[in-house]
N, CA, C and O atoms as a Tinker XYZ file with bonds, in Angstrom:
   268  protein
     1  N      8.169000  -26.543000    5.970000    73     2
     2  CA     8.289000  -25.417000    5.065000    64     1     3
     3  C      9.176000  -24.352000    5.708000    63     2     4     5
     4  O      9.085000  -24.078000    6.904000    81     3
     5  N     10.026000  -23.769000    4.888000    73     3     6
     6  CA    10.902000  -22.711000    5.371000    64     5     7
     7  C     10.301000  -21.349000    5.072000    63     6     8     9
     8  O      9.645000  -21.152000    4.049000    81     7
     9  N     10.538000  -20.416000    5.981000    73     7    10
    10  CA    10.075000  -19.042000    5.802000    64     9    11
    11  C     11.250000  -18.203000    5.318000    63    10    12    13
    12  O     12.351000  -18.277000    5.863000    81    11
    13  N     10.999000  -17.404000    4.286000    73    11    14
    14  CA    12.016000  -16.537000    3.711000    64    13    15
    15  C     11.530000  -15.095000    3.738000    63    14    16    17
    16  O     10.328000  -14.829000    3.762000    81    15
    17  N     12.474000  -14.179000    3.733000    73    15    18
    18  CA    12.144000  -12.761000    3.659000    64    17    19
    19  C     12.960000  -12.140000    2.541000    63    18    20    21
    20  O     14.173000  -12.333000    2.465000    81    19
    21  N     12.295000  -11.402000    1.684000    73    19    22
    22  CA    12.931000  -10.740000    0.550000    64    21    23
    23  C     12.696000   -9.240000    0.671000    63    22    24    25
    24  O     11.555000   -8.796000    0.800000    81    23
    25  N     13.762000   -8.467000    0.630000    73    23    26
    26  CA    13.661000   -7.009000    0.641000    64    25    27
    27  C     14.371000   -6.489000   -0.592000    63    26    28    29
    28  O     15.519000   -6.847000   -0.856000    81    27
    29  N     13.689000   -5.649000   -1.343000    73    27    30
    30  CA    14.300000   -5.058000   -2.525000    64    29    31
    31  C     13.933000   -3.587000   -2.603000    63    30    32    33
    32  O     12.939000   -3.146000   -2.025000    81    31
    33  N     14.756000   -2.832000   -3.331000    73    31    34
    34  CA    14.578000   -1.387000   -3.449000    64    33    35
    35  C     14.299000   -1.055000   -4.911000    63    34    36    37
    36  O     15.045000   -1.458000   -5.803000    81    35
    37  N     13.222000   -0.321000   -5.143000    73    35    38
    38  CA    12.889000    0.167000   -6.482000    64    37    39
    39  C     13.247000    1.647000   -6.510000    63    38    40    41
    40  O     12.808000    2.396000   -5.637000    81    39
    41  N     14.031000    2.087000   -7.489000    73    39    42
    42  CA    14.432000    3.509000   -7.535000    64    41    43
    43  C     13.222000    4.425000   -7.575000    63    42    44    45
    44  O     12.204000    4.088000   -8.179000    81    43
    45  N     13.326000    5.578000   -6.937000    73    43    46
    46  CA    12.204000    6.517000   -6.904000    64    45    47
    47  C     11.991000    7.195000   -8.251000    63    46    48    49
    48  O     10.971000    7.853000   -8.453000    81    47
    49  N     12.933000    7.047000   -9.169000    73    47    50
    50  CA    12.770000    7.626000  -10.504000    64    49    51
    51  C     11.753000    6.840000  -11.339000    63    50    52    53
    52  O     11.292000    7.330000  -12.369000    81    51
    53  N     11.404000    5.637000  -10.908000    73    51    54
    54  CA    10.430000    4.803000  -11.604000    64    53    55
    55  C      9.026000    5.313000  -11.290000    63    54    56    57
    56  O      8.746000    5.690000  -10.152000    81    55
    57  N      8.149000    5.328000  -12.283000    73    55    58
    58  CA     6.785000    5.805000  -12.067000    64    57    59
    59  C      6.007000    4.847000  -11.163000    63    58    60    61
    60  O      6.402000    3.694000  -10.986000    81    59
    61  N      4.915000    5.322000  -10.600000    73    59    62
    62  CA     4.124000    4.486000   -9.692000    64    61    63
    63  C      3.503000    3.290000  -10.425000    63    62    64    65
    64  O      3.348000    2.219000   -9.838000    81    63
    65  N      3.149000    3.466000  -11.694000    73    63    66
    66  CA     2.600000    2.346000  -12.465000    64    65    67
    67  C      3.658000    1.268000  -12.661000    63    66    68    69
    68  O      3.374000    0.076000  -12.538000    81    67
    69  N      4.886000    1.700000  -12.968000    73    67    70
    70  CA     5.965000    0.742000  -13.163000    64    69    71
    71  C      6.362000    0.077000  -11.850000    63    70    72    73
    72  O      6.752000   -1.090000  -11.839000    81    71
    73  N      6.265000    0.810000  -10.747000    73    71    74
    74  CA     6.551000    0.242000   -9.437000    64    73    75
    75  C      5.567000   -0.878000   -9.134000    63    74    76    77
    76  O      5.961000   -1.943000   -8.659000    81    75
    77  N      4.306000   -0.645000   -9.401000    73    75    78
    78  CA     3.280000   -1.674000   -9.180000    64    77    79
    79  C      3.540000   -2.888000  -10.077000    63    78    80    81
    80  O      3.335000   -4.027000   -9.657000    81    79
    81  N      3.984000   -2.645000  -11.293000    73    79    82
    82  CA     4.288000   -3.739000  -12.218000    64    81    83
    83  C      5.438000   -4.592000  -11.704000    63    82    84    85
    84  O      5.379000   -5.820000  -11.760000    81    83
    85  N      6.480000   -3.945000  -11.205000    73    83    86
    86  CA     7.628000   -4.678000  -10.662000    64    85    87
    87  C      7.202000   -5.520000   -9.460000    63    86    88    89
    88  O      7.606000   -6.677000   -9.341000    81    87
    89  N      6.394000   -4.953000   -8.575000    73    87    90
    90  CA     5.934000   -5.697000   -7.401000    64    89    91
    91  C      5.096000   -6.902000   -7.805000    63    90    92    93
    92  O      5.232000   -7.976000   -7.220000    81    91
    93  N      4.224000   -6.732000   -8.810000    73    91    94
    94  CA     3.414000   -7.856000   -9.287000    64    93    95
    95  C      4.300000   -8.939000   -9.901000    63    94    96    97
    96  O      4.042000  -10.127000   -9.709000    81    95
    97  N      5.341000   -8.542000  -10.636000    73    95    98
    98  CA     6.248000   -9.520000  -11.245000    64    97    99
    99  C      6.992000  -10.319000  -10.185000    63    98   100   101
   100  O      7.162000  -11.530000  -10.328000    81    99
   101  N      7.433000   -9.659000   -9.135000    73    99   102
   102  CA     8.123000  -10.360000   -8.049000    64   101   103
   103  C      7.159000  -11.319000   -7.361000    63   102   104   105
   104  O      7.517000  -12.464000   -7.084000    81   103
   105  N      5.947000  -10.864000   -7.085000    73   103   106
   106  CA     4.955000  -11.725000   -6.446000    64   105   107
   107  C      4.625000  -12.939000   -7.316000    63   106   108   109
   108  O      4.524000  -14.054000   -6.805000    81   107
   109  N      4.457000  -12.735000   -8.614000    73   107   110
   110  CA     4.137000  -13.859000   -9.499000    64   109   111
   111  C      5.312000  -14.820000   -9.616000    63   110   112   113
   112  O      5.107000  -16.024000   -9.770000    81   111
   113  N      6.553000  -14.306000   -9.545000    73   111   114
   114  CA     7.720000  -15.190000   -9.572000    64   113   115
   115  C      7.739000  -16.078000   -8.338000    63   114   116   117
   116  O      7.980000  -17.281000   -8.441000    81   115
   117  N      7.485000  -15.490000   -7.167000    73   115   118
   118  CA     7.464000  -16.273000   -5.931000    64   117   119
   119  C      6.380000  -17.345000   -6.009000    63   118   120   121
   120  O      6.607000  -18.492000   -5.625000    81   119
   121  N      5.212000  -16.971000   -6.503000    73   119   122
   122  CA     4.107000  -17.916000   -6.597000    64   121   123
   123  C      4.362000  -18.987000   -7.650000    63   122   124   125
   124  O      3.887000  -20.113000   -7.504000    81   123
   125  N      5.101000  -18.660000   -8.708000    73   123   126
   126  CA     5.409000  -19.660000   -9.737000    64   125   127
   127  C      6.350000  -20.736000   -9.208000    63   126   128   129
   128  O      6.384000  -21.846000   -9.738000    81   127
   129  N      7.110000  -20.414000   -8.170000    73   127   130
   130  CA     8.014000  -21.386000   -7.534000    64   129   131
   131  C      7.338000  -22.066000   -6.354000    63   130   132   133
   132  O      8.006000  -22.596000   -5.466000    81   131
   133  N      6.001000  -22.049000   -6.350000    73   131   134
   134  CA     5.158000  -22.667000   -5.335000    64   133   135
   135  C      5.312000  -22.013000   -3.966000    63   134   136   137
   136  O      5.138000  -22.669000   -2.939000    81   135
   137  N      5.636000  -20.732000   -3.952000    73   135   138
   138  CA     5.729000  -19.978000   -2.706000    64   137   139
   139  C      4.392000  -19.351000   -2.355000    63   138   140   141
   140  O      3.585000  -19.044000   -3.233000    81   139
   141  N      4.172000  -19.169000   -1.081000    73   139   142
   142  CA     2.954000  -18.534000   -0.582000    64   141   143
   143  C      3.381000  -17.281000    0.173000    63   142   144   145
   144  O      4.143000  -17.360000    1.136000    81   143
   145  N      2.888000  -16.129000   -0.266000    73   143   146
   146  CA     3.249000  -14.868000    0.361000    64   145   147
   147  C      2.431000  -14.708000    1.636000    63   146   148   149
   148  O      1.200000  -14.710000    1.612000    81   147
   149  N      3.144000  -14.569000    2.747000    73   147   150
   150  CA     2.489000  -14.417000    4.042000    64   149   151
   151  C      2.281000  -12.961000    4.413000    63   150   152   153
   152  O      1.259000  -12.597000    4.995000    81   151
   153  N      3.255000  -12.131000    4.074000    73   151   154
   154  CA     3.210000  -10.734000    4.475000    64   153   155
   155  C      3.843000   -9.888000    3.384000    63   154   156   157
   156  O      4.855000  -10.272000    2.799000    81   155
   157  N      3.247000   -8.743000    3.114000    73   155   158
   158  CA     3.731000   -7.845000    2.078000    64   157   159
   159  C      3.746000   -6.431000    2.626000    63   158   160   161
   160  O      2.722000   -5.930000    3.090000    81   159
   161  N      4.916000   -5.778000    2.575000    73   159   162
   162  CA     5.048000   -4.413000    3.071000    64   161   163
   163  C      5.654000   -3.539000    1.983000    63   162   164   165
   164  O      6.640000   -3.916000    1.350000    81   163
   165  N      5.066000   -2.380000    1.773000    73   163   166
   166  CA     5.590000   -1.394000    0.832000    64   165   167
   167  C      5.681000   -0.060000    1.561000    63   166   168   169
   168  O      4.826000    0.268000    2.383000    81   167
   169  N      6.713000    0.699000    1.255000    73   167   170
   170  CA     6.867000    1.998000    1.898000    64   169   171
   171  C      6.895000    3.090000    0.841000    63   170   172   173
   172  O      7.086000    2.817000   -0.345000    81   171
   173  N      6.707000    4.313000    1.275000    73   171   174
   174  CA     6.851000    5.459000    0.379000    64   173   175
   175  C      8.340000    5.629000    0.085000    63   174   176   177
   176  O      9.183000    4.985000    0.710000    81   175
   177  N      8.651000    6.490000   -0.859000    73   175   178
   178  CA    10.052000    6.723000   -1.207000    64   177   179
   179  C     10.812000    7.224000    0.012000    63   178   180   181
   180  O     10.381000    8.157000    0.689000    81   179
   181  N     11.941000    6.596000    0.279000    73   179   182
   182  CA    12.767000    6.967000    1.423000    64   181   183
   183  C     14.168000    7.307000    0.931000    63   182   184   185
   184  O     14.628000    6.784000   -0.084000    81   183
   185  N     14.830000    8.180000    1.655000    73   183   186
   186  CA    16.201000    8.538000    1.330000    64   185   187
   187  C     17.126000    7.430000    1.806000    63   186   188   189
   188  O     17.008000    6.954000    2.935000    81   187
   189  N     18.037000    7.027000    0.947000    73   187   190
   190  CA    18.993000    5.986000    1.291000    64   189   191
   191  C     20.146000    6.578000    2.096000    63   190   192   193
   192  O     20.446000    7.766000    1.977000    81   191
   193  N     20.777000    5.769000    2.895000    73   191   194
   194  CA    21.907000    6.229000    3.703000    64   193   195
   195  C     23.080000    6.637000    2.816000    63   194   196   197
   196  O     23.845000    7.537000    3.161000    81   195
   197  N     23.212000    5.976000    1.682000    73   195   198
   198  CA    24.254000    6.318000    0.714000    64   197   199
   199  C     23.725000    5.945000   -0.668000    63   198   200   201
   200  O     22.879000    5.058000   -0.777000    81   199
   201  N     24.197000    6.592000   -1.711000    73   199   202
   202  CA    23.693000    6.308000   -3.062000    64   201   203
   203  C     24.030000    4.884000   -3.515000    63   202   204   205
   204  O     25.120000    4.373000   -3.255000    81   203
   205  N     23.083000    4.271000   -4.186000    73   203   206
   206  CA    23.283000    2.968000   -4.809000    64   205   207
   207  C     23.057000    3.161000   -6.299000    63   206   208   209
   208  O     21.958000    3.523000   -6.720000    81   207
   209  N     24.076000    2.925000   -7.087000    73   207   210
   210  CA    24.026000    3.139000   -8.539000    64   209   211
   211  C     23.458000    4.518000   -8.870000    63   210   212   213
   212  O     22.590000    4.657000   -9.733000    81   211
   213  N     23.959000    5.523000   -8.175000    73   211   214
   214  CA    23.618000    6.935000   -8.366000    64   213   215
   215  C     22.171000    7.274000   -8.001000    63   214   216   217
   216  O     21.673000    8.329000   -8.395000    81   215
   217  N     21.494000    6.409000   -7.264000    73   215   218
   218  CA    20.139000    6.683000   -6.771000    64   217   219
   219  C     20.224000    6.996000   -5.295000    63   218   220   221
   220  O     20.822000    6.241000   -4.528000    81   219
   221  N     19.627000    8.113000   -4.888000    73   219   222
   222  CA    19.698000    8.504000   -3.482000    64   221   223
   223  C     18.408000    8.220000   -2.714000    63   222   224   225
   224  O     18.365000    8.410000   -1.499000    81   223
   225  N     17.355000    7.766000   -3.404000    73   223   226
   226  CA    16.117000    7.395000   -2.722000    64   225   227
   227  C     15.441000    6.257000   -3.478000    63   226   228   229
   228  O     15.721000    6.015000   -4.652000    81   227
   229  N     14.546000    5.567000   -2.779000    73   227   230
   230  CA    13.858000    4.450000   -3.412000    64   229   231
   231  C     12.725000    3.929000   -2.549000    63   230   232   233
   232  O     12.573000    4.308000   -1.388000    81   231
   233  N     11.931000    3.047000   -3.152000    73   231   234
   234  CA    10.807000    2.399000   -2.470000    64   233   235
   235  C     11.295000    1.053000   -1.922000    63   234   236   237
   236  O     11.798000    0.221000   -2.678000    81   235
   237  N     11.147000    0.841000   -0.619000    73   235   238
   238  CA    11.527000   -0.419000   -0.007000    64   237   239
   239  C     10.321000   -1.349000   -0.041000    63   238   240   241
   240  O      9.229000   -0.973000    0.385000    81   239
   241  N     10.516000   -2.541000   -0.538000    73   239   242
   242  CA     9.455000   -3.541000   -0.610000    64   241   243
   243  C      9.934000   -4.793000    0.107000    63   242   244   245
   244  O     11.046000   -5.263000   -0.135000    81   243
   245  N      9.101000   -5.334000    0.987000    73   243   246
   246  CA     9.476000   -6.515000    1.749000    64   245   247
   247  C      8.390000   -7.568000    1.591000    63   246   248   249
   248  O      7.199000   -7.282000    1.718000    81   247
   249  N      8.822000   -8.784000    1.311000    73   247   250
   250  CA     7.906000   -9.907000    1.186000    64   249   251
   251  C      8.368000  -11.004000    2.121000    63   250   252   253
   252  O      9.553000  -11.333000    2.155000    81   251
   253  N      7.440000  -11.577000    2.883000    73   251   254
   254  CA     7.710000  -12.752000    3.695000    64   253   255
   255  C      6.888000  -13.883000    3.084000    63   254   256   257
   256  O      5.681000  -13.751000    2.884000    81   255
   257  N      7.556000  -14.989000    2.794000    73   255   258
   258  CA     6.864000  -16.092000    2.121000    64   257   259
   259  C      7.419000  -17.432000    2.549000    63   258   260   261
   260  O      8.505000  -17.509000    3.124000    81   259
   261  N      6.677000  -18.484000    2.270000    73   259   262
   262  CA     7.117000  -19.851000    2.549000    64   261   263
   263  C      7.142000  -20.630000    1.249000    63   262   264   265
   264  O      6.364000  -20.378000    0.329000    81   263
   265  N      8.068000  -21.593000    1.200000    73   263   266
   266  CA     8.176000  -22.484000    0.034000    64   265   267
   267  C      8.181000  -23.897000    0.541000    63   266   268
   268  O      8.264000  -24.837000   -0.250000    81   267
């Protein structure tokens, strides 16, 4: 089995309920592809080094999983 790491950024303009929904959708997608999540890390909103699509801060989410 190979170990993968996925890091994604959710804009800080998204509400906390929607942030939780996005994280659940990503987790369910990984599990639907027979992946097993080994480690899950979420951070508070952080300032980005440079704007991405006009967003200057966001929530960093990291998942480590095996398939």
